[in-house]
C-alpha positions in Angstrom: -6.7 18.5 -41.5 -7.4 15.1 -39.8 -9.8 15.2 -36.8 -9.5 13.1 -33.7 -11.9 12.9 -30.8 -10.4 12.2 -27.3 -13.1 11.1 -24.9 -12.1 11.7 -21.3 -10.2 14.7 -19.9 -8.0 13.0 -17.4 -4.2 12.6 -17.6 -4.3 10.0 -20.3 -6.7 11.8 -22.5 -5.1 15.2 -22.2 -1.6 13.8 -22.9 -2.9 12.1 -26.0 -4.5 15.4 -27.1 -1.2 17.2 -26.6 0.8 14.8 -28.7 -1.8 14.8 -31.5 -2.2 18.5 -31.6 1.5 19.0 -31.6 1.6 16.8 -34.7 -0.9 19.0 -36.5 -4.1 17.1 -35.9 -7.3 18.9 -35.0 -8.2 17.5 -31.6 -11.4 17.8 -29.6 -11.6 16.6 -26.0 -15.0 15.5 -24.7 -15.7 15.1 -21.1 -19.0 14.4 -19.3 -18.1 16.7 -16.3 -18.3 20.5 -16.2 -14.5 20.7 -16.2 -11.6 18.4 -17.1 -8.9 16.9 -14.8 -11.1 16.5 -11.7 -9.6 13.3 -10.6 -6.1 14.7 -11.3 -6.9 17.5 -9.0 -8.0 15.1 -6.3 -4.7 13.2 -6.6 -3.0 16.6 -6.0 -4.5 16.9 -2.6 -1.9 14.5 -1.4 1.0 16.4 -3.0 0.6 15.1 -6.6 2.9 12.1 -6.7 3.7 12.2 -10.4 6.1 9.2 -10.7 8.9 7.4 -8.9 12.7 7.6 -9.1 13.5 3.9 -8.6 15.3 1.9 -11.4 13.1 1.1 -14.3 13.2 -2.6 -13.8 12.0 -2.3 -10.2 9.5 0.3 -11.4 8.0 -2.0 -14.1 7.7 -4.8 -11.5 5.1 -2.8 -9.7 2.6 -3.5 -12.4 2.5 -7.2 -11.7 0.9 -9.3 -14.5 0.5 -6.3 -16.8 4.3 -5.4 -16.6 5.2 -7.2 -19.8 2.4 -5.4 -21.8 3.2 -2.0 -20.3 6.9 -2.3 -20.6 7.3 -0.9 -24.1 4.8 1.8 -23.4 6.5 3.1 -20.3 10.0 2.7 -21.9 8.7 5.0 -24.7 7.5 7.5 -22.1 9.5 6.8 -18.9 9.6 8.7 -15.6 12.4 10.9 -16.9 10.1 12.0 -19.8 7.2 12.7 -17.4 9.5 14.8 -15.2 10.8 16.7 -18.2 7.3 17.3 -19.4 6.2 18.7 -16.0 9.2 21.0 -15.8 8.5 22.1 -19.3 5.3 23.5 -18.0 7.2 25.5 -15.4 6.6 23.0 -12.6 9.9 22.0 -11.1 10.0 18.7 -9.3 11.9 17.0 -6.4 12.5 13.5 -5.2 11.1 12.8 -1.7 12.8 10.6 0.9 10.7 7.6 -0.3 11.9 8.1 -3.9 8.6 9.5 -5.0 8.6 12.4 -7.4 6.5 15.5 -6.7 6.2 19.0 -8.2 7.7 21.5 -5.8 4.3 23.3 -5.6 2.9 20.0 -4.2 -0.3 20.8 -6.0 -2.0 19.7 -9.2 -3.8 22.9 -9.9 -0.7 25.0 -11.2 0.3 22.1 -13.4 -3.2 21.6 -14.8 -3.6 25.4 -15.5 -0.3 25.5 -17.4 -1.2 22.4 -19.3 -4.6 23.6 -20.3 -3.0 26.9 -21.5 -0.6 24.9 -23.6 -3.4 22.8 -25.1 -5.3 25.9 -25.9 -2.3 27.3 -27.7 -2.0 24.1 -29.7 -5.7 24.6 -30.8 -7.2 21.7 -28.7 -10.9 22.3 -28.2 -12.4 21.1 -25.0 -16.1 20.3 -24.8 -17.4 19.6 -21.3 -20.8 18.2 -20.4 -20.6 15.9 -23.3 -21.3 12.3 -22.2 -20.4 9.7 -24.7 -23.2 7.2 -25.2 -21.8 4.9 -27.9 -21.9 4.7 -31.7 -24.6 5.3 -34.2 -25.3 2.8 -36.9 -23.0 4.5 -39.3 -20.1 4.6 -36.7 -20.6 8.2 -35.6 -19.9 9.0 -31.9 -23.0 9.9 -30.0 -23.0 12.3 -27.1 -25.6 13.5 -24.6 -25.3 17.2 -23.9 -27.3 19.9 -22.1 -28.6 20.9 -25.6 -29.6 17.4 -26.5 -28.1 14.5 -28.5 -25.3 15.2 -31.0 -23.1 13.1 -33.3 -19.5 13.5 -34.3 -17.5 11.8 -37.1 -13.8 12.1 -36.4 -11.1 10.3 -38.4 -10.0 8.4 -35.2 -11.0 8.2 -31.6 -9.2 7.8 -28.3 -11.2 6.5 -25.3 -9.7 7.6 -22.0 -12.7 7.0 -19.8 -11.0 6.0 -16.6 -12.1 3.2 -14.2 -14.9 3.3 -11.7 -13.3 4.8 -8.6 -14.6 8.2 -7.4 -17.5 8.1 -9.9 -18.7 11.6 -8.8 -15.6 12.9 -10.5 -16.6 11.4 -13.8 -15.2 7.9 -14.1 -18.2 5.6 -13.6 -17.1 2.5 -15.5 -20.4 2.5 -17.5 -18.4 2.0 -20.7 -17.7 -1.7 -19.9 -21.0 -3.1 -21.2 -20.9 -0.7 -24.2 -17.5 -1.8 -25.4 -18.3 -5.4 -24.6 -21.2 -5.2 -26.9 -18.9 -3.8 -29.5 -16.6 -6.9 -29.3 -13.9 -5.5 -26.9 -13.4 -7.9 -24.1 -13.0 -6.6 -20.6 -12.4 -8.0 -17.1 -14.7 -6.8 -14.3 -13.7 -3.6 -12.6 -12.7 -4.0 -9.0 -11.4 -1.7 -6.3 -7.7 -1.2 -6.1 -5.7 0.8 -3.6 -8.5 0.9 -1.1 -8.8 0.2 2.6 -10.2 -2.8 4.3 -12.8 -3.4 7.0 -11.7 -4.6 10.4 -14.2 -5.4 13.2 -12.8 -3.0 15.8 -14.2 -2.9 19.3 -16.4 0.1 19.9 -13.9 1.6 22.4 -11.0 1.3 20.0 -13.0 2.7 17.1 -14.2 5.7 19.0 -10.8 6.5 20.5 -8.4 5.9 17.7 -10.2 6.4 14.4 -8.3 9.0 12.4 -4.9 8.3 14.0 -1.9 7.1 12.0 0.0 4.0 12.8 3.6 4.8 11.9 6.9 3.0 11.7 5.3 -0.5 11.3 5.7 -3.3 8.8 2.7 -5.1 7.2 2.9 -8.6 6.0 0.6 -10.8 3.9 1.9 -14.0 2.5 5.5 -13.5 1.4 5.1 -9.8 0.9 6.2 -7.4 3.6 5.8 -3.7 3.3 7.2 -1.1 5.8 5.3 2.1 6.2 2.2 3.4 7.8 -1.5 3.0 7.9 -4.5 5.1 9.1 -6.9 3.7 11.6 -10.5 4.4 10.3 -13.9 3.7 11.8 -14.2 0.9 9.2 -10.7 -0.5 9.5 -7.4 0.3 7.8 -6.3 2.7 5.0 -2.9 3.9 3.9 0.0 3.4 1.6 1.3 0.2 3.2 -2.1 -1.4 3.0 -2.6 -0.2 -0.6 0.7 -1.9 -1.6 -0.8 -5.2 -0.4 -4.3 -4.5 -1.5 -4.4 -6.6 -4.7 -3.4 -9.8 -2.9 -5.6 -9.0 0.1 -8.6 -8.3 -2.2 -8.2 -11.7 -3.9 -7.9 -13.5 -0.6 -11.0 -11.8 0.8 -12.9 -12.7 -2.3 -11.8 -16.3 -2.2 -11.9 -17.0 1.5 -14.2 -14.4 2.9 -11.4 -12.7 5.0 -7.6 -12.3 5.1 -5.2 -12.0 8.0 -2.8 -9.1 7.9 0.2 -9.3 10.2 1.6 -6.1 11.7 5.1 -5.8 13.2 5.0 -2.7 15.4 8.8 -2.6 15.7 10.3 -3.8 12.4 13.7 -2.5 13.2 14.1 -4.3 16.5 14.6 -8.0 17.2 12.2 -9.7 19.5 15.1 -10.4 22.0 15.8 -6.6 22.1 12.2 -5.9 22.7 12.0 -8.5 25.5 15.0 -7.0 27.3 13.5 -3.5 27.0 10.1 -4.6 28.4 11.8 -6.6 31.2 13.7 -3.5 32.3 10.4 -1.7 33.1 8.9 -1.9 36.6 7.3 -5.3 37.1 4.8 -4.1 39.6 3.0 -1.7 37.2 0.2 -2.4 34.9 1.0 -3.9 31.5 -0.2 -0.7 29.8 2.2 1.4 31.8 5.1 -1.0 31.2 4.5 -0.8 27.5 4.2 3.0 27.6 7.5 3.2 29.4 9.0 0.9 26.8 8.0 3.4 24.2 4.7 2.2 22.9 1.8 4.7 22.2 -1.7 4.2 23.5 -2.7 3.4 19.9 -0.1 0.6 19.7 -1.0 -0.8 23.1 -4.7 -1.0 22.2 -4.0 -2.3 18.8 -2.2 -5.2 20.4 -5.3 -5.9 22.4 -7.4 -5.8 19.3 -5.1 -8.3 17.6 -4.4 -10.7 20.5 -7.2 -10.1 22.9 -7.4 -8.1 26.1 -5.2 -10.4 28.1 -1.8 -9.8 26.7 1.0 -12.0 27.9 3.0 -10.6 30.9 6.1 -12.6 30.0 8.5 -10.2 28.2 9.5 -12.8 25.6 6.0 -13.7 24.7 4.9 -10.1 24.7 7.8 -9.2 22.3 6.6 -11.9 19.9 3.1 -10.5 20.1 4.5 -7.0 19.2 6.4 -8.5 16.3 3.4 -10.2 14.9 -0.1 -8.7 15.6 -2.7 -10.3 13.4 -5.7 -8.4 12.1 -8.6 -10.1 10.3 -9.7 -8.1 7.2 -13.3 -8.9 6.4 -14.0 -6.8 3.3 -12.4 -4.3 0.9 -13.9 -0.8 0.9 -16.3 -0.1 -2.0 -15.0 0.8 -5.4 -16.5 4.2 -5.1 -14.0 5.0 -2.3 -11.0 3.4 -3.9 -8.1 5.4 -5.3 -8.0 3.4 -8.5 -9.5 0.3 -10.1 -8.3 -3.1 -11.4 -9.7 -4.8 -14.4 -10.8 -3.1 -17.6 -10.2 -3.6 -21.3 -8.2 -6.8 -21.9 -4.9 -6.2 -23.7 -5.8 -9.2 -25.9 -8.4 -7.1 -27.5 -5.9 -4.3 -28.4 -3.1 -4.2 -30.9 0.4 -3.0 -30.0 -0.7 0.6 -30.5 -3.7 0.2 -28.2 -6.2 0.1 -31.0 -9.3 -2.0 -30.4 -9.1 -5.0 -32.7 -12.9 -5.1 -32.9 -13.2 -1.4 -33.7 -10.4 -0.1 -36.1 -9.6 3.5 -35.6 -10.6 3.5 -31.9 -7.9 3.5 -29.3 -7.9 3.2 -25.5 -5.7 4.6 -22.8 -5.3 5.2 -19.1 -7.0 3.4 -16.2 -9.7 1.8 -18.4 -7.0 -0.7 -19.5 -6.6 -3.9 -17.5 -3.7 -3.0 -15.3 -3.2 -2.0 -11.7 -0.4 -0.7 -9.5 0.1 0.6 -6.0 0.3 4.2 -5.2 3.7 5.8 -5.4 3.6 7.4 -8.8 2.9 4.3 -10.8 -0.7 5.1 -11.4 -0.1 8.5 -13.0 3.0 7.3 -14.9 1.0 4.5 -16.7 -1.8 6.8 -17.4 0.5 9.4 -19.1 2.5 6.7 -20.9 -0.6 4.9 -22.3 -2.0 8.3 -23.4 1.3 9.0 -25.1 1.2 5.5 -26.8 -2.4 5.8 -27.9 -1.6 9.1 -29.6 1.3 7.5 -31.4 -1.0 4.8 -32.5 -3.4 7.2 -33.9 -0.7 9.0 -35.8 0.5 5.7 -37.3 -3.1 4.8 -38.2 -3.6 8.2 -39.9 -0.1 7.8 -41.6 1.1 11.0 -40.0 3.9 9.7 -37.9 
């Protein structure tokens, strides 16, 4: 029986292990942590957004520059296949109002338990506390374990080592130099889907940190994203910010800062807003007039953070300020606090089956590949799909497909 090592027990690695084991391959999954799927469980704290229900062309467009390379991989394991897989594990799904797909349990733990039970039934062996440290001179895989160094000589290997976000859960990105030395080119790992720093006033920070800003629209360049964000002590987090984070990150890196525009009433024209404000009692304070026009204390104070304390009294000018409140973002939050990472193994160093050109018989999958996407189901979908593809590549390499 052919033996395959899968290094990394996240979604990509475990999916690869399942496909291989179902094909009759002896699979061992190695993970440096005491248990597998730790980052998967973290994703489940927000409801476990598995994938998205939008049309496939729009879906693929979320991957930006990597869309062309990921297209055949996601077409081979599309959202419908991921949904069917989850439901095959007894986890029914539903489509939320935003089009995102979730398990009805809204948790990752039931799905992971059922998955590990299936993998056990297929004969997959999982060895935790095994940290891959590279290759020996004869090509053997080297691991550091609580019992000392050990070596393994599988017929093929799949690397699913993740990026560098949330390193305490196991994905540290320390593989970049190791694979670079082996001839596999990689672009530097960078934070993706992370928040940004804003220099709030002390009063605003103390009063509003932890509050959500809902029903707004966020614009950077030509991209406009409706949604919500969370005010933090450092600045802004949240799905709408994450959707713009790649462009914002590059702008901050190039210019030292980026200006994000917030429309607090995206569904109203400025003329409508002006009329509404003009209808409030003119003798009252501006804060009270805005409150009576339907603006929360958070929104009023955010306008002051964006435009200065002296907001215009003229209803027309004030409406324009509401429709365009600029915030200066000074830095992206550290990669350790990011939801995901950009960068990784360059596709040019991989063949169409995700095998390293510099290391025949070694395949790669998941977030360690050079792609990024916003939250919304795109991260997990690509992780599962690349794990599926890498397993298919191994089977072809071993002439078992």
